[in-house]
Backbone as JSON, one array per atom type, in Angstrom:
{
  "sequence": "XXXXXXXXXXXXXXXXXXXXXXXXXXXXXXXXXXXXXXXXXXXXXXXXXXXXXXXXXXXXXXXXXXXXXXXXXXXXXXXXXXXXXXXXXX",
  "N": [[0.82, -1.19, 0.0], [1.91, 1.28, 0.83], [3.97, 1.5, -0.99], [2.63, 1.81, -3.41], [1.44, 4.25, -2.95], [3.72, 5.91, -2.7], [4.74, 5.63, -5.29], [2.69, 6.81, -6.75], [2.81, 9.44, -5.82], [5.34, 10.18, -6.75], [4.96, 9.95, -9.53], [3.03, 11.88, -9.86], [4.48, 14.2, -9.26], [6.3, 14.19, -11.4], [4.48, 14.5, -13.5], [3.46, 17.05, -12.92], [5.78, 18.6, -13.28], [6.21, 18.19, -16.0], [3.87, 19.37, -16.96], [4.32, 22.05, -16.23], [6.55, 22.64, -17.84], [5.37, 22.35, -20.34], [3.51, 24.43, -20.25], [5.24, 26.66, -20.21], [6.39, 26.39, -22.73], [4.13, 26.79, -24.27], [3.57, 29.49, -23.72], [5.8, 30.67, -24.91], [5.36, 29.99, -27.59], [2.95, 31.32, -28.1], [3.82, 33.98, -27.83], [5.56, 34.13, -29.99], [3.76, 33.78, -32.1], [2.24, 36.11, -31.81], [4.1, 37.98, -32.62], [4.15, 37.52, -35.35], [1.71, 38.48, -36.11], [1.56, 41.03, -37.08], [2.49, 43.25, -39.78], [4.98, 44.39, -39.48], [6.23, 42.66, -37.67], [6.37, 40.32, -39.18], [8.03, 41.17, -41.24], [10.4, 41.71, -39.8], [11.04, 39.13, -38.9], [11.48, 37.79, -41.34], [13.63, 39.27, -42.34], [15.6, 38.71, -40.39], [15.81, 35.92, -40.46], [16.27, 35.17, -43.19], [17.9, 37.12, -44.22], [16.98, 39.19, -45.86], [16.7, 42.25, -47.68], [15.39, 45.53, -48.32], [14.88, 47.13, -51.52], [17.49, 49.31, -52.37], [18.55, 49.45, -49.83], [21.48, 48.92, -47.91], [24.4, 47.23, -46.63], [26.36, 47.72, -43.77], [29.54, 47.23, -42.71], [31.69, 47.12, -40.02], [35.04, 47.15, -39.59], [37.57, 46.53, -37.49], [40.93, 47.34, -36.95], [44.16, 46.35, -35.74], [46.0, 48.33, -35.88], [44.92, 50.79, -35.22], [44.97, 50.99, -32.45], [47.69, 51.14, -31.95], [48.31, 53.6, -33.08], [47.09, 55.41, -31.36], [48.65, 55.02, -29.09], [51.13, 55.95, -29.99], [50.63, 58.69, -30.52], [50.06, 59.53, -27.96], [52.49, 59.45, -26.66], [54.03, 61.24, -28.04], [56.09, 64.07, -28.11], [55.41, 66.52, -29.28], [52.66, 66.39, -29.41], [52.09, 66.43, -26.68], [53.0, 69.01, -26.03], [51.3, 70.59, -27.63], [48.8, 69.9, -26.49], [49.24, 70.89, -23.92], [49.5, 73.67, -24.35], [47.06, 74.34, -25.49], [45.07, 73.61, -23.71], [41.87, 73.43, -22.43]],
  "CA": [[0.0, 0.0, 0.0], [2.78, 2.45, 0.89], [4.73, 1.56, -2.24], [1.73, 2.35, -4.42], [1.28, 5.67, -2.64], [4.98, 6.57, -3.06], [4.83, 5.64, -6.74], [1.71, 7.79, -7.22], [3.34, 10.76, -5.49], [6.44, 10.41, -7.67], [4.41, 10.17, -10.86], [2.35, 13.18, -9.86], [5.52, 15.22, -9.32], [6.78, 14.19, -12.78], [3.42, 15.05, -14.34], [3.41, 18.49, -12.67], [6.95, 19.19, -13.91], [5.94, 18.17, -17.43], [2.85, 20.38, -17.21], [4.96, 23.36, -16.13], [7.37, 22.81, -19.05], [4.45, 22.53, -21.47], [2.96, 25.79, -20.15], [6.29, 27.59, -20.63], [6.49, 26.26, -24.19], [2.93, 27.42, -24.81], [3.75, 30.94, -23.62], [6.78, 31.03, -25.93], [4.73, 29.86, -28.91], [1.98, 32.41, -28.22], [4.58, 35.21, -28.06], [6.05, 34.07, -31.37], [2.61, 34.01, -32.98], [1.88, 37.52, -31.72], [5.05, 38.73, -33.44], [3.78, 37.34, -36.74], [0.38, 39.01, -36.37], [1.65, 42.35, -37.71], [3.39, 43.32, -40.94], [6.31, 44.7, -38.99], [6.78, 41.44, -37.1], [6.69, 39.4, -40.28], [9.21, 41.72, -41.92], [11.56, 41.5, -38.93], [11.37, 37.71, -38.91], [12.05, 37.45, -42.64], [14.96, 39.89, -42.41], [16.52, 38.01, -39.51], [15.99, 34.51, -40.84], [16.74, 34.98, -44.55], [18.81, 38.19, -44.61], [16.36, 39.95, -46.94], [16.72, 43.7, -47.53], [14.56, 46.26, -49.29], [15.67, 47.76, -52.58], [18.14, 50.55, -51.96], [19.21, 49.3, -48.54], [22.8, 48.33, -47.99], [24.94, 46.66, -45.4], [27.55, 48.41, -43.29], [30.38, 46.36, -41.88], [32.76, 47.86, -39.35], [36.19, 46.28, -39.4], [38.56, 47.19, -36.64], [42.28, 46.81, -37.13], [45.02, 46.53, -34.57], [46.83, 49.52, -36.07], [44.27, 51.94, -34.58], [45.44, 51.06, -31.07], [49.09, 51.58, -31.93], [48.34, 55.03, -33.41], [46.76, 56.13, -30.13], [49.82, 54.95, -28.2], [52.19, 56.8, -30.54], [50.28, 60.09, -30.31], [50.09, 59.86, -26.53], [53.88, 59.6, -26.24], [54.68, 62.22, -28.91], [56.31, 65.32, -27.36], [54.68, 67.62, -29.91], [51.27, 66.27, -28.97], [52.04, 66.88, -25.29], [53.14, 70.46, -26.05], [50.06, 71.11, -28.2], [47.75, 69.74, -25.48], [49.54, 71.77, -22.8], [49.26, 75.04, -24.73], [45.67, 74.58, -25.85], [44.18, 72.93, -22.76], [40.72, 74.28, -22.1]],
  "C": [[0.87, 1.26, 0.0], [3.6, 2.6, -0.39], [3.88, 2.16, -3.35], [1.54, 3.85, -4.21], [2.53, 6.44, -3.03], [5.13, 6.68, -4.57], [3.87, 6.69, -7.31], [2.19, 9.21, -6.96], [4.47, 11.12, -6.46], [5.95, 10.7, -9.08], [3.68, 11.5, -10.96], [3.36, 14.32, -9.97], [6.07, 15.32, -10.74], [5.75, 14.83, -13.72], [3.31, 16.57, -14.15], [4.59, 19.21, -13.32], [6.76, 19.25, -15.43], [4.89, 19.21, -17.81], [3.44, 21.78, -17.18], [5.81, 23.63, -17.37], [6.49, 23.05, -20.26], [3.83, 23.93, -21.44], [3.97, 26.83, -20.58], [6.45, 27.57, -22.15], [5.3, 26.93, -24.87], [3.06, 28.94, -24.81], [4.73, 31.42, -24.69], [6.15, 31.0, -27.32], [3.72, 30.98, -29.13], [2.7, 33.73, -28.49], [5.1, 35.26, -29.49], [4.92, 34.34, -32.35], [2.16, 35.46, -32.95], [2.83, 38.39, -32.54], [4.66, 38.66, -34.91], [2.41, 37.93, -37.08], [0.4, 40.39, -37.02], [2.63, 42.29, -38.88], [4.83, 43.57, -40.49], [6.99, 43.47, -38.4], [7.19, 40.44, -38.15], [7.95, 39.87, -40.99], [10.48, 41.49, -41.1], [12.0, 40.04, -38.94], [12.02, 37.3, -40.22], [13.45, 38.04, -42.78], [15.98, 39.11, -41.59], [16.83, 36.6, -40.03], [16.65, 34.35, -42.2], [17.7, 36.08, -45.02], [18.3, 39.04, -45.77], [16.45, 41.44, -46.64], [15.8, 44.32, -48.57], [15.45, 46.83, -50.38], [16.23, 49.09, -52.12], [18.83, 50.47, -50.62], [20.56, 48.62, -48.75], [23.22, 47.78, -46.64], [26.21, 47.4, -45.04], [28.3, 47.45, -42.38], [31.51, 47.2, -41.31], [33.87, 46.87, -39.05], [37.23, 47.05, -38.6], [39.91, 46.51, -36.87], [43.1, 47.08, -35.88], [45.85, 47.8, -34.68], [46.23, 50.76, -35.4], [44.75, 52.09, -33.14], [46.87, 51.56, -31.01], [49.2, 53.06, -32.26], [48.04, 55.85, -32.17], [47.94, 56.14, -29.17], [50.92, 55.87, -28.69], [51.87, 58.27, -30.29], [50.32, 60.47, -28.85], [51.52, 60.11, -26.06], [54.64, 60.64, -27.06], [54.86, 63.53, -28.15], [55.59, 66.51, -27.98], [53.2, 67.59, -29.52], [51.11, 66.75, -27.54], [52.12, 68.41, -25.22], [51.85, 71.12, -26.55], [48.93, 71.05, -27.17], [47.99, 70.66, -24.28], [49.21, 73.23, -23.12], [47.77, 75.33, -24.97], [44.7, 73.84, -24.94], [43.06, 73.87, -22.38], [40.5, 74.2, -20.65]]
}
């Protein structure tokens, strides 16, 4: 009798955990469907998933090089830069 009760309690706990996971999945699916309910949401999803752009739009890529850091170090140690900054300090 006690074994049956323990087994029922364990199965109930598993069922409740599964129900909670299913509810979370449902909330996620509903939020996704709400995004697709507007033209703007559909456009954003298509742009993100397939990389589609409108005619006339372009892509901007920013590429950073290591040389930019070395230029800052050189100008900081330059005596002419120090003199210029000292004379024209606001």
